[in-house]
Backbone as CSV, one residue per row, in Angstrom:
resi,resn,N_x,N_y,N_z,CA_x,CA_y,CA_z,C_x,C_y,C_z
1,MET,0.845,-1.171,0.000,0.000,0.000,0.000,0.892,1.236,0.000
2,SER,0.599,2.166,-0.899,1.390,3.395,-0.966,1.085,4.299,0.228
3,HIS,1.950,5.271,0.429,1.776,6.214,1.532,0.459,6.991,1.373
4,HIS,0.177,7.455,0.141,-1.073,8.177,-0.119,-2.276,7.281,0.162
5,GLU,-2.195,6.047,-0.282,-3.301,5.111,-0.095,-3.562,4.875,1.398
6,ALA,-2.510,4.689,2.175,-2.659,4.455,3.608,-3.293,5.660,4.297
7,ARG,-2.897,6.841,3.900,-3.468,8.057,4.487,-4.935,8.217,4.094
8,LEU,-5.273,7.849,2.865,-6.659,7.942,2.415,-7.528,6.899,3.112
9,VAL,-6.994,5.706,3.333,-7.721,4.677,4.087,-8.054,5.207,5.472
10,LYS,-7.118,5.907,6.085,-7.338,6.499,7.407,-8.526,7.467,7.380
11,CYS,-8.629,8.274,6.342,-9.742,9.219,6.213,-11.063,8.470,6.053
12,PHE,-11.061,7.459,5.190,-12.273,6.667,4.976,-12.694,5.954,6.257
13,ARG,-11.736,5.425,6.991,-12.035,4.707,8.230,-12.716,5.632,9.246
14,ALA,-12.335,6.894,9.255,-12.942,7.853,10.179,-14.407,8.110,9.849
15,VAL,-14.756,8.036,8.574,-16.142,8.292,8.156,-16.960,7.007,8.130
16,PHE,-16.340,5.921,7.668,-17.028,4.635,7.509,-16.344,3.594,8.402
17,ALA,-16.546,3.730,9.694,-15.817,2.942,10.682,-16.030,1.436,10.563
18,GLY,-17.134,0.995,10.022,-17.419,-0.431,9.954,-16.776,-1.164,8.806
19,LEU,-16.062,-0.464,7.943,-15.463,-1.099,6.766,-14.036,-1.574,7.037
20,SER,-13.700,-2.725,6.477,-12.322,-3.210,6.535,-11.475,-2.415,5.540
21,ASP,-10.167,-2.525,5.651,-9.287,-1.846,4.695,-9.581,-2.302,3.272
22,GLU,-9.843,-3.585,3.081,-10.153,-4.107,1.747,-11.450,-3.508,1.217
23,GLN,-12.465,-3.421,2.059,-13.734,-2.822,1.641,-13.548,-1.339,1.319
24,ILE,-12.713,-0.669,2.080,-12.449,0.747,1.822,-11.817,0.920,0.448
25,ARG,-10.851,0.077,0.101,-10.168,0.206,-1.189,-11.116,-0.003,-2.371
26,HIS,-12.254,-0.656,-2.146,-13.242,-0.889,-3.207,-14.496,-0.044,-3.006
27,ALA,-14.450,0.871,-2.057,-15.623,1.657,-1.688,-16.009,2.662,-2.765
28,ASN,-17.307,2.778,-2.946,-17.865,3.846,-3.768,-19.231,4.209,-3.212
29,SER,-19.803,5.265,-3.730,-21.042,5.784,-3.159,-22.240,4.868,-3.375
30,THR,-22.103,3.870,-4.231,-23.223,2.948,-4.454,-23.096,1.661,-3.644
31,ASN,-21.895,1.301,-3.212,-21.753,0.037,-2.478,-21.476,0.205,-0.983
32,VAL,-21.477,1.438,-0.495,-21.255,1.684,0.931,-22.518,2.292,1.524
33,GLU,-23.114,1.553,2.437,-24.317,2.041,3.108,-23.973,3.295,3.911
34,GLY,-24.786,4.301,3.783,-24.570,5.536,4.521,-23.722,6.561,3.802
35,TRP,-23.252,6.227,2.594,-22.470,7.211,1.844,-23.458,8.147,1.164
36,ASP,-23.687,9.263,1.804,-24.606,10.264,1.292,-23.858,11.591,1.163
37,SER,-24.587,12.665,0.917,-23.934,13.954,0.717,-23.204,14.432,1.979
38,VAL,-23.759,14.137,3.143,-23.096,14.531,4.399,-21.791,13.755,4.567
39,ALA,-21.824,12.460,4.285,-20.607,11.644,4.377,-19.566,12.130,3.378
40,THR,-20.004,12.513,2.187,-19.075,13.010,1.175,-18.382,14.275,1.657
41,VAL,-19.144,15.217,2.182,-18.560,16.475,2.666,-17.609,16.204,3.834
42,THR,-18.002,15.330,4.732,-17.146,14.974,5.867,-15.845,14.346,5.376
43,LEU,-15.962,13.411,4.446,-14.787,12.739,3.892,-13.858,13.729,3.204
44,ILE,-14.414,14.596,2.382,-13.591,15.566,1.652,-12.894,16.513,2.634
45,THR,-13.585,16.912,3.683,-12.975,17.775,4.698,-11.783,17.079,5.348
46,LEU,-11.956,15.809,5.685,-10.846,15.048,6.277,-9.686,14.904,5.301
47,VAL,-9.993,14.644,4.044,-8.951,14.512,3.014,-8.198,15.831,2.865
48,GLU,-8.924,16.930,2.839,-8.270,18.237,2.725,-7.317,18.479,3.896
49,GLU,-7.762,18.137,5.087,-6.914,18.326,6.266,-5.711,17.388,6.254
50,GLU,-5.934,16.129,5.922,-4.867,15.128,5.927,-3.789,15.424,4.887
51,PHE,-4.219,15.865,3.702,-3.286,16.040,2.598,-2.891,17.496,2.356
52,GLY,-3.490,18.420,3.087,-3.147,19.828,2.907,-3.522,20.355,1.541
53,VAL,-4.668,19.905,1.025,-5.152,20.339,-0.286,-6.521,20.977,-0.118
54,GLU,-6.943,21.664,-1.159,-8.292,22.220,-1.188,-9.009,21.644,-2.394
55,ILE,-10.170,21.079,-2.157,-10.963,20.491,-3.230,-12.164,21.386,-3.459
56,ASP,-12.314,21.836,-4.674,-13.402,22.729,-5.044,-14.744,22.023,-4.884
57,ALA,-15.708,22.717,-4.315,-17.039,22.145,-4.081,-17.684,21.674,-5.386
58,ASP,-17.352,22.314,-6.497,-17.907,21.905,-7.794,-17.389,20.538,-8.227
59,ASP,-16.299,20.082,-7.644,-15.693,18.808,-8.012,-16.176,17.639,-7.157
60,LEU,-16.989,17.897,-6.139,-17.394,16.853,-5.202,-18.066,15.667,-5.880
61,GLU,-18.881,15.909,-6.889,-19.580,14.819,-7.558,-18.616,13.842,-8.221
62,GLY,-17.437,14.297,-8.574,-16.454,13.443,-9.224,-15.703,12.537,-8.266
63,PHE,-15.951,12.689,-6.977,-15.234,11.904,-5.976,-16.182,10.941,-5.272
64,GLY,-16.732,10.027,-6.028,-17.680,9.070,-5.488,-17.082,7.708,-5.228
65,SER,-15.748,7.644,-5.145,-15.111,6.354,-4.858,-13.731,6.581,-4.259
66,PHE,-13.244,5.538,-3.616,-11.888,5.562,-3.084,-10.903,5.798,-4.222
67,ASP,-11.101,5.066,-5.324,-10.180,5.185,-6.467,-10.142,6.589,-7.055
68,SER,-11.306,7.243,-7.151,-11.319,8.578,-7.736,-10.587,9.577,-6.849
69,LEU,-10.732,9.441,-5.558,-10.000,10.315,-4.639,-8.503,10.035,-4.683
70,LEU,-8.135,8.766,-4.697,-6.725,8.406,-4.753,-6.080,8.920,-6.038
71,ALA,-6.783,8.790,-7.146,-6.251,9.278,-8.426,-6.058,10.792,-8.381
72,HIS,-6.978,11.504,-7.776,-6.859,12.948,-7.680,-5.655,13.355,-6.821
73,LEU,-5.397,12.588,-5.787,-4.318,12.921,-4.869,-2.942,12.492,-5.375
74,SER,-2.912,11.582,-6.299,-1.624,11.042,-6.780,-0.964,11.894,-7.817
């Protein structure tokens, strides 16, 4: 697991505490119960803090999966 991936898993774990690391790596807004707009905003806020980046609110819809967030951060 890359350093970025491990840090992103940490963010996901904070929002979706019941998921295993493997489930997190395959997580998306359609296969994770409770992934709604509030969870998305919470997750993005944690990602911004963890990685020291700012994600434009207009881009939130494009981040509906672990992979999409990881690709953006890489």
